[in-house]
C-alpha positions, 0 to 999 in steps of 0.5 A: 499499499502506498504511504498515506499522503500528508495533510498538506499535500491533500490540502494542495490537491484540494487547491488545485482542483478548486482553481480548476473549478474556477477556470471551468466557471470562468469558461461556462459564463455566459454574458448577460445584462440585468435587464436580460436577466430579469425577463429570462427569470420571468420565463422560467420561474414567473409565479415564484415570489421574487422579492418580499419587503415583508415589513411593508406588505410589498411583495412581487413574482418574477413575471411581476418584477418584470412587467413592473420594471418595463412599466417603470422604464416607459414612464421614465422615458416619457419623463425624459429619461434617456440612455446614459443619463443620471438619476439620483435615487433617494429611497428607503428600502421599498419595492420601487427601489429594485423596480426602478433599478431593474427599469434603468438597467432596461433603459440604459439609464445609470442609477446614483443611489443616495444615502437617506442619512445624507446631508443637504451638502452631501446630497448636493455633492453626489448630484453635482459630481455626477451632473444627474439631470433626474432624481427621484426622492421619498416624501420622508427624505424630501425636507432635507433633499429640498433644502440644498443650497446651492441647487445642483446646476443640471438638476431642474426642478421640474425633473424631480420625482416624488414617492409619496406626497409631502404636503409642503411639496409640489411636483410629479409624483411616481404614481402619477407618471405611471397612469396609463403606461403599459408594460411592454418590452422596453426596446433599447440597445443596452451592452454589458460594458454600459454603466448601471451605477454610479455608487459612491464609497466612504473615503478616509478623507473628504468627499467619497468617490463614485465607482462606475459600475457596469452591467458586466460588474453586476453580472460577474459579481453575482455570478461569483457569489452564486457559483460557489455555493454548495447548492441552490438556495430558495429564501434569502435574507437582506437587512441592509439599505438598498442603496449600499451594494450588498442588497442589490447583489443579494437580490441578483444572487437570489435571481440567478437561483429563482429564489425569494429575497426578503428585504427588510426595512432596515437593519435591526439586531434585535429582530434579525434572528426572528426574521431567519426563523420566521421566514425560514431563510436559508442563506444571508450575510450576517454582521458580526455584531448580530452574531456575537449578540446572538451568543451573548444572548444565548440565542436558540440556534434552531433555523433553516440556515444552511449558509452564511457570508461573513466578512472579517469575523474573529475566529471565536465569533465563527467557531461560536456561530457555527456551533450555535447554528449549525450552519456553514459559514463563508469568509471572503475579501471583496469591495465595491471596486472589485466585487469578490476577490478571495473566497473561502470556498466550500472545499475548504470548510475546515480552515473556517476558523483560520482567519483566511479570506481564501483563494482567488474567486473566479475571474481574479487575478491577484498579487501582493506588491511591496511599496517599491512596486516589486512582488512580496515574497510568500508569507510577507505582507504586501498590498493587493493588487487585483485585475480580471473581468467585471471590476469597476470602470474607475472612480467617476470624474476622478482622473487623479485618484484613477491614476493613482489607484491603477497600474495598467489594468491592475487595481491597488486596493489599499489592503494589506495581505499575507498569502501562503504557498498554497494561495490562501490569503489573510487580510492584515490591514490597509496601507495606510492604517499601520502602526509603525512601532520601532522597527515592526509594522503592526496592523491595526486591524489585528489589534482591533480583532483581538480586543473585540473578542472581549465581551464587554466591548462594543467596538475598538479603533487602534490608532498610532500616537507619535513617541520619541523613543519608538517613533509611534505607540499603539493607541486604542479607542474603546467603545463599552457596551451599555452598562459597562464602566470606564474604570481600572478593572476595565483596563486590566481586563483589556490589558490581561486579554491583550498580552494573552493574544498579541506579541508583546510589541503589539500590546496597547500602550495607551487606552482611551474610552469613548461613548461612541466612536465617530462613524462615516455616514455611507458606510458606518466605518470608524473615521479614525482621522477624527480620532487623531485630529486632536491637540493632545491625543494622551489627554484622558487615556490610560498609560499602560507602561506608567500605569497612570491616568493622564 
C-alpha cells in the first residue's frame, strides 16, 4: 500500500482542484445584462415570489417584477430619461427601489443611489459630481433634499419625481407618472459595458468617490457569488439599505437561483434572528455584531439556515456561530470596486476558523506588491493588486484618483495581505492603517480583532501616537457596551486579554474610552482621522507603561 499522503499534500491537491473549477466556471460564464436576467427569470420562474419587502407588505413575483420594471422604464422615458442619463435615487428599502433599478437597467440609464442619512451638502455633492439630470425622492427625505443650497446646476426642479406626496411639496409623483403606461418590452440597445450605477464609497478623507459599475460588473459579481454555493437556495434575507452594494447583489444572487429575497426595511440586531426563523431563511449575510449578540443572549440556534457569508469575523465568533446555528459559514474578501477578490470555498470548510479570506475568486488574478512596486515574497505582507473581468471602470470624474489607483489594468486595493504557498490570503490591514513601532509594522486591524474578543467591548479603533523613543506607540479608543464602566478593572481586563493574544510589541500602550466612535454616514466605518485630529492625543488616556491616567 502506498504511504498516506500528508495533510498538506491533500490540501494542495484540493486547492488545485478548486482552481480548476474556477477556470471551468469562467469558461462556462454566459454574458448577460441585468435587464436580460430579469426577463429571463420571468420566463423560467414567473409565478415564484421574487421579492418580499415583508415589513411593508410589498411583494412581487418574477413575472410582476419584469412587467412592472418595463412599465417603470416606459414611464421614465416619458419623463425624459434617456440612455446614459444619471438619476439620483433617495429611497428607503421599498419595492420601488429595485423596480427602478431594473427599469434603468432596461432603459440604459444610470442610477446614483443616495444615502438616506446624507445631509444637504452631501446630497448636493453627489448630484453635482455626477451631473444628474433627474432625481426621485421619498417623501420622508424631501425636507432635507429640497433644502439643498446651492441647487445642483444640471437638476431642473421639474425633473424631480416623488414617492408619496409631502403636504408642503409640489411636483410629479411616481404614481401619477405610471398612470396609463403599458408594460410592453422595452426596446433599447443595452450592452454589458454600459454603466448601470455610480456607487459612492466612503473615503478616509474628504468626499466619497463614485465607482462606475457596469452591467458586466453586476453580472460577474452575482455569478461569483452564486457559483461557489454548495447548492441552490430558495429563501434569502437582506437587511442593509438598498443604496449600498450588498442588497442589490443579494437580489441578483437570488435571481440567478430563482429564489425569494426577503428585504427588511432596515437592519435590526434585535429582530434579525427572529426574521431568520419566521421566513425560514436558508442564506444570508450576517454582520459580526449580530453574531456576537446572538451568542451573548444565548439565542436559540434552531433555524433553516444552510449557509452564511461573513466578512472579517474573529475566529471565536466563527466558532461559536457555527456551533450555535449548525451552519456553514464562508469568509471572503471584496470591495465595491472589485466585487469578490477571494472566497473561502466549500472545499476548505475545515479552515473556516483560520482567519483566511480564501483563494482567488473566479475572474480574479491577484498579486501582493511591496511599496517599491516589486512582488512580495510568500509569507510577507504586501498590498493586494487585482485585475479581471467585471471590476469597476474607475472613479467617476476623478482622473487623479484613477491614476493613483491603477497600474495598467491592475487595481491597487490599498489593503494589506499575507499569502501562503498554497494561495490562501489573510487580510492584515490597510496601507494607511499601519502603526510603525520601532522597527515593527503593526496592523491596526489585528489589534482591533483581538480587543473585540472581549465581551464588554462594543467596538474599538487602534491608531498611532507619536513617540520620541519608538517613533509611534499604539493607542486604542474603546467603545464599551451599555452598562460597563470605564475604570481600572476594565483596563486590566483589556490588558490581560491583549497580552494573552498579542506579541508584546503589539499590546496597546494607551487606552482611551469613548461613548461612541465617530463613523462615516455612507458605510458606518470608524473615522480614525477624527480620533487622531486632537491637540493632545494622550489627554484622558490610560498609560499602561506608567500605569496611570493622563
